[in-house]
N, C-alpha and C positions, 0 to 999 in steps of 0.2 A: 503494499499499500504506500503511495506516494505522501511526501509531507503535506501536501495540498489537501489531500484527504483528511489526514489528521486534524489539520485546521479547520477544516471544516465542521468535522465533528465535535470538536472543543468548542467553537463559536455556538453551532447549534445547541449544545446542552447548555452552554452558559445563558444561551438567550432565554432557554425554555425555563430555567431555574429563576429566572426574574418575576416569573408569573406563578399566582397561586391555583390557576386552572391545570386540569390534567390535560397534559399533551401526548398524544399515543399516536405512533406511526404504524401503519399498517400496511402489509406487502402480503400477498398471498392470503394465508388462514393464520399470520402472525401478528402478533401486537408488541410493541416495542415502546416503553416509557422513553420519550425524546430527552429526560432529564437524566437518563442513565447512559454514560460514557461507554460502558462496556456493550450495552446493547445496540447502540449506536454503531460501534465498530463492526459487530458480526452483521448489523442490516444493511448498511450502507455499502459494505464491500460485495453483498449476493444479490442485490436487488436495484432496478431502477424505476420502477413504477409504483408510487407512494400515495396512499390517502393519509391524511392528517387530520385527527379527530381532537377537537379542542372543547373542552366544557366546564365551565366554573365562574366564578364572578368576574373574572377579567377577560373572559374567554375572547371577545371582539378586539382586544389590544392583542393578547397574545397570538391569534391566527395572523393578524397583520404583519406582527414582528418575526413570525417564523416564517412566513411567505418570503418577505424581504431577506432573510438568512439563506433559505436555501435558495432563491434565486441567484443570490450574491455568488454563489459556489456551484452554479448551473446544475443544481437539482431539482427536478419536476415533482412537485407535490399536487396533489388535489386536496384543498382544504374542505372540510368537512366540519360544519358546525353543529355539534350534539345539542 
């Protein structure tokens, strides 16, 4: 894995941890807590089509911030507001 991928994973996790909402990345039939760096390492290596589920008190802000950080690293997500 490249250092660019490592930087993306760290920034995604750090961004997610700024919010109280639950932020979960779904691919295939697997769900990964985006606040978990370890989960992201295994997920972002094996998949390229993601659904992002966000729900909680600051969901709108979290969804926007997560979309921006994924886009910054050229990762495509489908935001799903639960």
